[in-house]
N, C-alpha and C positions, 0 to 999 in steps of 0.2 A: 615295659613299657609298651604301650601300642604307638605303632609306626604312623606316622602322618600322613594323611590323603596329601592328594595331590594340589586342590585347592588351596590346604594348607602350607605347602611348601612353598608355594608361589606367593602365599601373603608374605611367609618367613623373608623374601627374595626383595621385596621395595617397602619402601616408607608406606606409614600408616596413611598419609594425606594420599598416595599416588594409588593403593585399592580401595579406598571410598569413593574416591573419582571413576574409577574404572566399574565399581559397583554398579555405581548411580548411572553410569553409561549401559551397563549392562543391562539394567533393569529398566531405561528406556527406550532400547533396542527393541528388546523383548516384548513391552507397551504398545510402541506406534512400529514395529519393523514391517508390517504388512497394512494395506489399506482397512482390510476388516477390522485386526486387532486395535488400529489408530481411532476407528468408528466406533468399537465398544469403549476403547479408552476415553473416549471422548464423552459418551452416554455418562459414564461413570462419573465422571468428575462432576457432571450437572445434576446428580443426585441431590444433595444439598438445593436449598433454597438458593437463588440466586440473588444476592444483595450488591456485590460490589459493579461496576462497568465489565471489568474484564468476563464476571463470570456469566454476566446475561448476552454478553459477545457469545462465548462459547455455546451457553443453551441456543440462543440462533441458530449456529452451525451445526448444532447437533438435530433440531427437532424441525427448523422453519422452511417449508418446501414448497413456499411461492415463488410459482415459474418467473415470476417478475423479477426474481433474484437476479436470475440469469442476464435478462435484459441490462438491468443495470450495472451488472458489472461486466457488461461487453462493449468495450470502449469503441467500438463500431455501429451496434446495435442501440446504443446510449443515445448517439447524437439523435435519434429521429423521435427518442421520448423528448428529449429536452426541446428539441425543434415545435412539437405540437403541444407540451405543457407552457413553455414561454415563448420563444420566440427565435429563430436561426440566428439572429445578430449575439447571441452570445457565444455560439461556437466558434472555435477557431476554425481557418480556413486549411481545408484538406486536400493535397495533392492524390490523394488517392488511399486504395485500401489493396493490397495485393497477399494471394498465396505463396508466393516467394518475390525476392528482388532478383534472382540469379540471372533471369533475364533483362534485367533494366541494366542502363549503364548510369557510369555516375552526372553524365549529361541530362538523364532525364529530370532529374531534381535538380529544385534551383541549389545558390549557394549556403543558404541557411535551410535548416530543417529539422524537423524532429521526426525519429523513427522511433514506434512503439508495437508491443503486441497488444493483440487486442483482449485475451485471455489469461493475462498473468498482472501481477502487481510490482510496479518498481523497475521492470526492464523498460529502457529509451535510451536514445542517444540522441544529446543535442549535439548537433552540427552546427556552430555559430561563430562567426569573425571577432566575437566579443571575449571569447574562450581564450584561457592561457598558452601560451605554445607546449608544445613537448608532450601532453597527454596520448594514450595511443590504445585503440581497441587491442585486445589480447587476440595475439594470431593463432592462438589454437582454440581448442572448445574451453571455454572459461570456467573455473571453479566453484562461483558462483555465477548463475546463470540472471536470475532478475536481480537485475545492478544496474543504478543508472552511471551515465559516461556523458560526461560535458567534454568537447574535443571540437580544437580549430579546425575548419577544412581544409587548411591547406596538410594536418595530421592527418588526415582520412585517408584510410587506404581501403580504397571500396573493397577488395577481398574479404578483407578482416569483417568488414558490415555484414556483407551476404552470408560468411559461415556463421558471423550471430546471431544475425535473425533466422538461420538456417537451424541450429539450436534451439532457440524459442519456438519452432514451429513443431518440434519434436519432443514438447514436455507440455504434459497436462497441468496445468498449475494446481489443479482440484488438490492431489495428495501426493507428496514425495517422502521421503524417509525423514522420520521426525519430526513433521508436521501433524496436527490436526487435519482430516478432509474439510477442506471449503466448498460445501455443496453447490455453490453458487457458479464455481469456475468449469465443474464437471461436462456439461455437455456445449460450451462456445465453442464455436467452429473457428479452428486460429487463422488469424489473419494480421499482417504487417499492416499498420497505419502509418501513415505518409503527413503531419501537419506543417504548418509555419512555427515560427520559431517567435513567441513571447515576450514581449522585453517591457520595461518600465523605466525611464529616467537611464536609459545606456545600458542598463541592467538585466538579469533574470530575474523576474516578478516573485516576490512573496507569495507562498502560498497560503490562502488562508480557509481553513477545514470547521465548517460550522456539521457540529452533531446536534442532531434533527431528531425529536421526537414528537412524532403526528402533526407537524408542520412548527414545532415552537424547538427555538434554538437554546440549548442547555449550553452550550459554552461552545468558544472560539479557538481552535489551536492555530498557532502562526510558526510555521517552521522558516526559518533563515541559515544562511551558511550552509547548504545542502550540502555540497561540493566540497569544503574543508571542515569547518569544525562544526558539526550540527549542532545547532539551537531548538529547541521549542517550548513557547511560552503560551499559559492558557489565559483566554478572558473570558469575561461576561460578555450577553450581548450588547451590554452599556458600554464595554470598552475597559472594565476595570480587571486590574491584573489581578489574574486567582494565583496565591500562593501555595503552588503545585508543580509534579514534575509526572511527565508520561511518556516512558522509554529513553529519553534526550534530555540533557539538564537545559535547566531553562538560561536566559541571557541574563548579562546584568542589569540592564536598563528596562524601560518600558517604551514598547515602541507607539508612533505617534498613531491616534485613533484613522481608520482608513477615510479618507472624505468622501469615497462612495460606501461605506458602512452601511448606509439605510436601505441603501439599495441594493448590496449585497444578500441583506439580512431578507428582503422580501423575497428576492430569488430565489433565496436556500429553502423560505419557508413555501412558495408555490412548487417547490419541485419535490417537498417530501410529504405535503399534504398527502394524509391517508396510508404513509408509511409506516409502521411502528417504529422504524430506529430507522436512519440514513445519514451516513455523512455527506454533506455537499462539499467538492472543492471546489475551488474559485479562484480566478488570477484578477489583481487590478492592473490593469497593463495599459502602453499608450493609446490604444483603442477601445480602452473602456474596461466593464468587466468581462470576463471571458470565464465558461467555464470548463472545469478541466476533468473530473471525474465523478463518479458517485459511489460510495465502497461502503459494502456490508459489514464487512468482520475487521475494523482497525484493526493492524498491527497481529492479522491473524489469531486472536483472542490470550496470546502468550505474554500482553505488557500489562501491566496495572496502573491504574494511575492513583498517585502516591500524596498525601497520608491516605491511608484506608478510606477515614469518614469522608474523605473529596469524594472518592469514587461510589460510595455509597448514596452522596448526595446527589452525584448527577444521575444514578442508577435509577432514585424512587420513582420516578415521575414512566418508567419504562413499562409499559405493562405487556407480559408477555403472555397469548393465552393459544399459543402451538408446543 
């Protein structure tokens, strides 16, 4: 009787489900364990015709090298683009951008502020008097760097903010282990941007995300309860609720049609004309409509809209010639 190999012995010592999980993780690490292999894997995934929205995002990540993508992704430089395309009135008040806040003191910033990285996605700290008490920033290197934090000013430890923002500055969001490369972020000069806190009726405003194809809105994504039980709903440009999901579960009720929806649609159109696809993020605030960001690759191409038929429908007008 032939002796068992090392792999077979290891397999015999664990449940089948655990073994299959480890096999899957090993495969993922071999495929995207280096930037080069991750790029190859991304291109392999785009061999088949892109039909769903997710597939077209991946295709854009793999092949679109329009230098303007870097401007759209840079949260500092995009402000000039917005000012020229529409008006600076839609921009939040900036308290400055820095290569480091290590030399600043707490007194150099207002009591309420938003601090974010310009070269990544999702990394921000909202320091606001309306935040619940007790939240803290990590006092060591965070396990998840690209994360949002909502914290009360009285709970802010300045040294922790300095350390967290320092971690942001030392990471290139373009690629990291387990992710596909997002080319638009590759050559952004890292900075820390500090802005005003936006509010609406005494709370953090809802985030309206307009998925724009050549200046036309395919659908609108609305994110609510982002710091508790994150919900995500989809609407048509006419504000008809769309039955479907995109990474997060839908809420159990329909939001009221925003009073400024028409103006937001016009603004999104102006910002996206001549662009094959871009997501325009806007806030409806006590100061009117404010610009959030432009997004080239929603969810990094790893989440699809469900059901698949809905994803196909949203993607059918997106023509890609790169």
